[in-house]
C-alpha positions as CSV (number, residue, x, y, z in Angstrom):
1,X,0.0,0.0,0.1
2,X,1.2,3.2,-0.8
3,X,1.9,5.8,2.2
4,X,3.8,9.1,2.9
5,X,7.4,9.2,3.8
6,X,8.4,10.1,7.7
7,X,10.4,13.0,8.1
8,X,12.7,14.0,11.1
9,X,14.6,17.3,11.1
10,X,17.0,18.3,14.0
11,X,15.9,22.2,14.2
12,X,19.1,23.8,15.5
13,X,19.2,27.5,16.1
14,X,16.1,29.7,14.7
15,X,18.6,31.9,13.1
16,X,19.1,28.8,10.8
17,X,16.2,29.8,8.5
18,X,17.7,33.2,7.7
19,X,21.1,31.9,6.7
20,X,22.5,30.2,3.5
21,X,23.4,26.7,4.6
22,X,23.4,23.1,3.3
23,X,20.6,21.8,5.5
24,X,18.4,24.7,4.1
25,X,19.2,23.6,0.7
26,X,18.6,19.7,1.7
27,X,14.9,20.8,3.0
28,X,14.5,22.9,-0.3
29,X,15.2,19.8,-2.2
30,X,13.0,17.7,0.1
31,X,10.0,20.1,-0.8
32,X,10.4,19.6,-4.7
33,X,10.2,15.9,-4.1
34,X,7.2,16.1,-1.6
35,X,5.3,18.5,-4.1
36,X,4.9,15.4,-6.5
37,X,3.1,13.7,-3.6
38,X,-0.8,14.5,-3.0
39,X,-0.3,15.2,0.8
40,X,-3.8,15.7,2.4
41,X,-2.4,17.4,5.8
42,X,0.7,17.7,7.5
43,X,1.0,16.4,11.5
44,X,4.1,17.9,13.2
45,X,5.5,17.5,16.6
46,X,8.0,19.6,18.2
47,X,10.2,19.6,21.5
48,X,8.7,23.2,22.6
49,X,5.0,21.9,23.2
50,X,5.1,19.8,26.4
51,X,2.0,19.5,28.1
52,X,0.3,17.1,30.8
53,X,-1.7,15.4,28.3
54,X,-2.0,15.1,24.6
55,X,-3.2,17.9,22.7
56,X,-3.8,19.0,19.0
57,X,-4.2,22.5,17.9
58,X,-7.9,22.9,16.2
59,X,-7.7,26.9,15.6
60,X,-8.9,27.6,12.1
61,X,-5.6,29.8,11.3
62,X,-2.5,28.9,13.4
63,X,-0.9,31.6,14.7
64,X,3.1,31.8,14.2
65,X,4.6,31.9,17.7
66,X,8.3,33.4,18.0
67,X,8.8,31.6,21.3
68,X,12.7,32.9,21.5
69,X,14.5,35.8,22.6
70,X,17.2,38.3,21.8
71,X,17.3,37.3,18.2
72,X,17.5,39.4,15.0
73,X,14.2,41.8,14.2
74,X,14.2,39.8,11.2
75,X,13.5,36.7,12.7
76,X,10.5,38.2,14.5
77,X,8.8,39.7,11.2
78,X,8.6,35.9,9.9
79,X,5.2,34.3,9.8
80,X,3.9,31.0,8.5
81,X,-0.1,31.6,7.6
82,X,-1.1,27.9,8.0
83,X,-4.5,26.4,8.3
84,X,-5.5,23.8,10.1
85,X,-7.1,20.4,8.8
86,X,-10.6,19.4,10.0
87,X,-9.9,15.9,8.1
88,X,-6.7,15.2,10.1
89,X,-8.2,16.5,13.4
90,X,-11.0,13.8,12.8
91,X,-8.6,11.1,11.7
92,X,-6.6,11.6,15.1
93,X,-9.4,11.5,17.3
94,X,-10.6,8.4,15.8
95,X,-7.3,6.9,16.6
96,X,-6.6,8.2,19.8
97,X,-10.1,9.2,21.5
98,X,-8.5,10.6,24.7
99,X,-6.8,13.7,22.9
100,X,-7.8,17.0,23.8
101,X,-8.3,20.1,21.7
102,X,-6.3,23.3,22.0
103,X,-7.8,26.1,20.1
104,X,-5.2,28.9,21.1
105,X,-1.9,27.3,20.5
106,X,-0.6,27.8,17.0
107,X,2.9,26.7,15.4
108,X,5.9,27.3,17.7
109,X,9.3,28.2,16.1
110,X,10.4,24.4,16.1
111,X,7.4,23.6,13.5
112,X,7.1,26.8,11.6
113,X,10.6,27.3,10.8
114,X,11.0,23.8,9.4
115,X,7.5,23.7,7.7
116,X,8.6,27.1,6.2
117,X,11.7,25.5,4.3
118,X,9.9,22.8,3.2
119,X,6.6,23.9,2.2
120,X,7.2,27.6,1.5
121,X,3.7,28.4,0.3
122,X,2.0,27.3,3.2
123,X,-0.7,25.4,1.0
124,X,-1.0,22.2,2.9
125,X,-3.0,22.5,6.1
126,X,-1.4,21.6,9.2
127,X,-2.1,20.0,12.9
128,X,0.4,20.3,15.7
129,X,0.6,17.7,18.4
130,X,2.0,18.2,21.7
131,X,4.1,15.8,23.9
132,X,2.6,14.5,27.3
133,X,5.6,14.4,29.4
134,X,3.9,11.9,31.5
135,X,4.4,9.2,29.1
136,X,6.8,6.4,28.9
137,X,8.6,4.6,26.2
138,X,6.0,2.0,25.9
139,X,3.0,4.4,25.7
140,X,4.9,6.3,23.0
141,X,5.3,3.3,21.2
142,X,1.4,2.1,21.3
143,X,0.4,5.8,20.3
144,X,2.7,6.0,17.3
145,X,2.1,2.6,16.3
146,X,-1.8,3.9,15.7
147,X,-0.9,7.4,14.3
148,X,1.4,5.8,11.8
149,X,-1.6,4.5,10.0
150,X,-2.1,8.1,9.0
151,X,0.4,7.5,6.3
152,X,-2.0,5.4,4.2
153,X,-4.4,8.3,4.2
154,X,-1.9,10.7,2.9
155,X,-0.9,12.6,6.0
156,X,2.7,13.7,6.2
157,X,4.2,13.3,9.8
158,X,7.2,15.5,10.7
159,X,9.2,15.5,14.0
160,X,11.3,18.6,14.7
161,X,13.8,17.8,17.4
162,X,17.5,17.5,18.0
163,X,19.2,14.3,18.9
164,X,22.0,16.2,20.4
165,X,20.7,19.5,22.0
166,X,22.9,20.8,24.8
167,X,22.9,24.5,25.0
168,X,24.5,25.0,28.4
169,X,27.7,23.7,26.2
170,X,27.1,25.6,23.1
171,X,29.7,27.3,21.0
172,X,29.2,30.4,19.0
173,X,31.7,28.8,16.6
174,X,29.6,27.1,14.2
175,X,32.3,24.7,12.9
176,X,33.2,23.4,16.3
177,X,32.2,20.0,17.0
178,X,32.9,18.4,20.4
179,X,33.9,14.8,20.3
180,X,31.3,13.8,22.9
181,X,28.6,15.1,20.5
182,X,30.0,13.3,17.6
183,X,30.3,10.0,19.5
184,X,26.7,9.9,20.6
185,X,25.5,11.0,17.5
186,X,27.2,8.3,15.5
187,X,26.3,5.7,17.7
188,X,22.5,6.6,17.5
189,X,23.1,6.9,13.7
190,X,24.4,3.1,13.8
191,X,21.1,2.1,16.1
192,X,18.8,3.7,13.6
193,X,20.0,2.2,10.4
194,X,19.8,-1.1,12.2
195,X,16.6,-0.2,13.7
196,X,17.8,-1.4,16.9
197,X,15.0,0.1,19.1
198,X,16.3,-1.2,22.3
199,X,19.6,0.4,22.3
200,X,17.8,3.9,21.6
201,X,15.5,3.4,24.2
202,X,18.5,2.4,26.6
203,X,20.3,5.7,25.3
204,X,21.4,6.2,28.9
205,X,23.9,3.3,28.6
206,X,25.9,5.6,26.2
207,X,28.8,7.4,27.2
208,X,28.2,10.9,27.7
209,X,24.6,10.7,27.2
210,X,23.8,13.4,29.8
211,X,26.0,15.9,27.8
212,X,24.0,15.1,25.0
213,X,20.7,14.6,26.0
214,X,20.3,16.8,29.0
215,X,16.5,16.7,28.8
216,X,14.4,13.9,27.4
217,X,12.0,16.4,25.5
218,X,14.3,16.8,22.6
219,X,15.2,13.4,22.1
220,X,11.9,11.3,22.3
221,X,10.9,12.1,18.6
222,X,13.6,9.9,17.8
223,X,11.5,6.9,19.4
224,X,8.6,8.5,17.5
225,X,10.0,7.9,14.2
226,X,11.3,4.5,14.9
227,X,7.9,3.1,15.9
228,X,6.0,5.0,13.3
229,X,8.1,3.3,10.6
230,X,6.4,0.3,8.7
231,X,8.5,-3.0,9.2
232,X,9.5,-3.0,5.5
233,X,10.9,0.3,5.9
234,X,14.5,1.9,6.1
235,X,15.4,4.8,7.6
236,X,18.1,7.0,5.8
237,X,20.3,10.0,6.4
238,X,19.3,12.7,3.8
239,X,21.5,15.0,5.6
240,X,23.8,15.0,8.8
241,X,26.0,17.6,10.4
242,X,26.8,18.8,13.7
243,X,27.2,22.6,14.5
244,X,28.1,25.0,17.5
245,X,29.9,22.4,19.0
246,X,27.0,20.4,20.6
247,X,23.8,20.7,18.3
248,X,22.9,18.3,15.6
249,X,21.5,19.1,12.3
250,X,20.4,15.8,10.8
251,X,17.4,14.8,8.1
252,X,16.3,11.5,8.4
253,X,13.5,10.3,6.3
254,X,12.1,6.6,5.5
255,X,12.0,4.8,2.3
């Protein structure tokens, strides 16, 4: 059965959207490929919407949330005029009857900065879903095993997070790569390509994991994409890089 691909994007700094760089070039190439698919709606999950339950956005016109501070004025002038998808909202509620609706939340910057590069026309309706911080790995598996069925209904699922995300050890030099960040990222890549779920779930056993994953919220979408893949699929790296010492900039897609 035909289905949409899965896309995992390491977000990086908000300023990345204003820069000329390889990851933006790759996201633009991805857009050209996805334009050929009849995508009905986009379900996006980001590390910046953490809640005490699972919520989905239901506002007709999704606000562009500028949830960052101290950056260039040009960044605050950017908007992404996305509309919601009643079709997708109904489909999610059928698969997960317990989800709650939020008519006030829009698209945070981990969502809209990625969408703006992949779908610059903002012509595909979007629903953002929150992360319930109460859930454990088994819960995440069960939820995304169900939501993966959306792919057969031409819903594109995108996760915007970071495998390595440590702002405490952040370097303003974009070309620096800390050895512990590289080591962690390479080990996770090996597990991803081998679809070794158990090793990724137990990432705490990897050396220096506390530096690479100081908070679970930025890492958990990696579990999502693994669990939402179909058994006959493989995950591939469309782009990979580490910048500012401690931020991964990877694009992972299913094929």
